[in-house]
N, C-alpha and C positions, 0 to 999 in steps of 0.2 A: 475625418473619423467615419468608419463604416460601422453602422448599428447591426447589431445581434438582435433579431427579432424572433421571439419565442413561437409565435403562429406561423411564422416562414420556415424555420428549421423543423417544425413538426411536419409540416406539409412536405419538405424534402424529403424527410426520413419516410414517409408514408408511401411518396411517388417511388423512391429507390427501391423499397421492399415489396410494394402492392399491397401491404398490409396497413390496418388502421386500429387495431387494438392494443393500447398500452398497458392492459389490465389496471392496476391502481393510477388513480390520477394524482397520488401524493408527489409525484416528481416535478409536477408543474410549478409548485412554488418555489423550488430551488432553482429550475430551468429559467423562471420569469426572474428572479433576484439576480442570479448569474449573468444572464444576457445583459441586465441593465449595468450591473457592477462593470464587466468586460467593456461594454462601450464607453462609459463614462470615466473611468479610473484606469484601465491597464495599458492605455499609451501604446497600442500594438504597432509594429511595423508592417509592413506588406505581408512578410511570411508569417507573421502572427495571426494576422486577420485570416489568410488562409488556412493554416494550421487548424486553429481553433475552430472556425466554423466548421471545417472537416471533422473535427474531434466531437464537437456538439451532434452532428447528424449521425456520425458513426455510432456512439453511444445511443441515441434513440432509436437508428435502426437495429442494433443488436439486441435492444429492449423489445422491441415489435417481434423479431424473430424467436426470442426465448419464450415471450407468451404465446404465441402461435403455436409453436412445438408443444407447448405443455397443454394448448386445448386440443390439439390433435393427437396427441397422446397421453390421456388422462391419467395413467398408470405412473406417470412421471411423480405426482403428487404422492405416491405411495413409498418411494424412493426414502431410504432412512439415512440420516446423517448423523451417526454415532459418535459421541465422544469426541469431537475435533479437537485437534491439539492447535492452540491459536496462540502464537506469539504476539504480544499485544503492544511492543515498543520496548525500550524507548527510541524516540528519533536517533537514528546514525549511530546505534550502540551495537550493530553486528546482526541485525535482524535478517538481513539477505544472506549472509553467511550461514547463520544457523538455518535458516528455511533449506538451502543447498543441501547441508549437512542431513536433516531431517529426510530429505527426498531421498538419500540414498538406501534408506530401509525399504525394500520392496514391498512391506506391508503398508506404507505410507502413501498417500495420494495426495500431490500438491496441485494447486492451481497454476497451470502453466500462462505465460504472457500470450501466447498466440490464441489460445482458446477463450481468454478472457472477452476479447475484443470480437471475435469471430465464432461464437458457441454452437451455431445451428448448421447442419447437423451434427450432433455431439459426437467426441471423439471414440473412436473404436481401438482396441488393442494394436490394430495394423496401422492406424494412421495418427497414434497419438503424438508421436515425435518426428513425424516426417509427412510430406505431402504439399500441395499447392498452398493451402492456407499457413501452414509453417514458414514456407518460402517468402511469403507475401510479408508476414510479420518481420523476418529475418530482413527485407529489403527496406523496409520503414525504418527499422532501427538502424542500419547501416546508413540511410541516409541522413538520420539525425546526428549521428557520430561522425559523419563528414562534414555537415554544416557546423556543428559544435563539437571538435574533437576532446575537449575536456569532459565530455559526458561519459566516455568509456572509462577513465580512471575515476570519476565520482560515484557513477551510478549506472554499471553495465548490468543488463539481463539479455540472458540468450532468449530468443523466441521459444524454444522448446525447453526452459528452465522456470523455476518458480517466480511469480510475480505477487505484487501485493492485493489483498482484497479490495484496495480503492478502484482498481481496474475495473470490477464489477460494479462497485457502489457508485462509481460517477454515472452509472445509468439511470440510477434514481436521483442524480443531482445534488446528493448530500455526500461530498467527498472531497478529501483534501487533494485529490487529483487536479481538481480546477483551480486551487491556490497555488498549487505548485507551478502550473505552467502559465500563470497571469497573477498580476498583483491586483487583487480585488477587495480592498478593505471592507466595503459594505457587505459581500458576500461571506466574507470571513467572519464578521460580526454575526450575521444571521445564522451562519452554520453551527456556531457554538451554542445557540439558544435552540435550535430546531430539534423537533422531536424525530428521533432517528428509528423509531421502530420500523418505520415502511422500508427504510434501505437493508434492513437486516432481514426483513421479508423477503425482499426481491433477491438479496443475495442467497438466501436458502434456496431459493426456486431455481436460480442460476445453477447452484450446485448440484441440485436434484437431476436438472437437463443434462449437465456435463456427464454425470456419472451414469447417466442410463444408458449411454452407449457402451457399456461394459468394462470401462477403466475405473475400477473401484478400488477401495482400500480407506484407511483411516485418514480422513481429510487432515493436513498439515498445513495451517494457514498463518498469513503474517500482515499486520500493517501498524504503525502507530497511531492510525485513526482511532483504533478499537481503544485505546488508553482514554481516550476523551469520551465515551458511549458506552462504559460496561454495563450499565442498566439495561439498555436495549440489547446488547450484545447476549446477555447471559438469558435476558427474557426469550428470545428466539432460540438459543443454544444453551438450554439450561444445565447440560451435561459437559459443556465444553471444559477443556483442561487448559489453564492460563498460564503462559510463561512471560515473564518480564526481563528483559536485559537492562543492566545498568552500567553505565559509564561516565567519567568525570564530565559533569555538566557544563565547564567551562568549554572542554573541547567539544562536547555535543552542540552547543551555541554558535560556535566557530563554524562547525562542519554543515549544520543544516542551513545556515545564512549562505554559505558558500554554494551549496547544492541548489536553494532556491534561485539564487542570483544568477548561477549558471544556466539553470534550465529557464527559467522565465526570460532571461537575457538574451536567449535565442530568438525570442518572439516581440523583444521591443527595444527600440534605441533609447529609451528614457533611463536614467538613473534613479534604480527604486532602492538603492541599499539603506537609505534611512529608515524606510516603511519595513524591509525586510528584516532589519535588526530588531526593531521594535516588536513586530508582531511575531516572529518566530521565536524568539527567547520568551515571549508571554505565552506562546501556544506550549513550548516545554514546561513552563512553569505551571499551567493549568493542568497538562497531563499530569503532573507530579501530585497535584492537588486532588484531582479528581480520583486518581487510582487510591489515594491513601483514604479519601471520602468511602469509596465503594468497599475498601477492604474493612473498614471500621464497620459498615453496615451490613456486610454480607460476608460473615467467617464462613458460611457454608460454600462458598466458592474460592478456595485457597487458591494462591498465586506462586509458582516456582519463580525463585528469584536467582537469576544468574549474573555473575559479575563478567563484564567484557573482557578483563583481564585474565579469567580463569577460562573463558571461551577461547581465546586464542591461545593459551597456554598449553591447555588440553582439550582440544575440541571433542573428542571421543568421550572422555572422561564428564564434559558438559552434557552431552546426549545422555549419557548413562545416569547423569543426576537426575535429569527431565525425566526419564523413562521411570526411575525408582519412585519418583514422586507422585507418579501418575500411575502407579501399579503395573508397571510394565518392565521389560528387561531386554535388551539387545541380544538377539540369538547371533551365531556365529557368522552367517552371511551378512547380516547387516554390519557386523562389527568390520569384518574385511572390506566391504564396500566402503564403510565409513574411512578406514585407514587409507585406502586406496586413493579416495577422493582428496583427502587431506594432504598426501603426498604429492598428488598432480596438480594442486592448486595453492602454490605459496602465496603468502600475504604480498600484496603489491604488484601480482603477476600482470595486472592490467593498466599498471602505471600507479604512481603515489600521488595522492590527493592532498596538498597541502591546505594549512588552516591558518587564516590571516585575520585575528581580531580586529587589528587596526583598520583593516579594509572597510570594517562595519562601524568604526568608532566605538568599538565594544573595549572595556575595561577587563581584564581578567579578575583581578582584585576584588572587583565590584560585583562580578557574576558569581565569584565564590562564596562571597558574602551573601548575596541574594539566595544562593540554593543551599546555604550551610546546614539547614536542618536535613534536607534530602542526602547531603553528603554523609552528615553523621549517623543518620538513622540506617543507610545501608552500608556503612562503613567502605565507602568507594574510594579506591586509590586516585591521587592526582596523577593527571597526565599534562605535559606540555603542548599546547596547540604549537604546529610547525608550520614555517612559511614556505 
């Protein structure tokens, strides 16, 4: 067992960057809990030790660079993040597809995969989609998909395409990223109870830095993590426009378990399926509970509901519905761009992802009963998980 030591990885990040100011110290508790949890619980293989150690150091290094850039360029703090459009979940309900659709509107500004991990200097219009940092991210992505080819069908992201907010949030060590790549029950329990305000403040600073290079627009963001922390999200982004995708939760349970098993299974040789099934089904249930509680307490923050069935049946129409609900409308160039994107990206173009409840000892009827209230409340059509 190789121990992951907080002080050691902090020292590595400082040596790597030549910097020492992390800004707020709120990240340290999450880092400490995660290091202990991954050391004692994740049962990493050799690749896992190398990859997760590198991920932790890289996250700390990017944080150091973002904080330093904001100190050297104090005008960054005046950058406005106005009315971001934030897709808050559900897990595996089409959030990636929707974020790619929203990105087609040139008025919008997505968080790209490469820039989330290599943020400084901030991108300019000339190097936003190309250059050494984009290619470095592409190489890393290709390496992961060569090691585990199933990742391409399950959750493929282009380095110059939209990514989840958790890629930035991992740099405050309050992020589902760390649970997705390693099975860490103690960290998972801590994360659900942690005060999330600091991660959203860091997230906002990172967006301010990224757009300060001249690539601006209305931010269109996404992550199922947000469904668990809507109070903190809206405290930092009080004018955020929230979008929630809905899909048959039986299929969602099978899909998220398959994703986590595939991703974390790259970094461990142990069988964590029992934990994955218990934990991630409970996470989906907790997301439903927290969203409903937030809606009841905060009618001033409306949430636009979109069914997965409607999204795939009429993608452009789904975007129109979102825009109409947020006092906006698609202009002709954006409509053409969306239509062209849909035609060029048929469903299943990267491979078919099968869902197998039995692999995780899950029972479809029991799951349907467990989520019956959610299904009825949002009138969600049934889908059959396929093997």
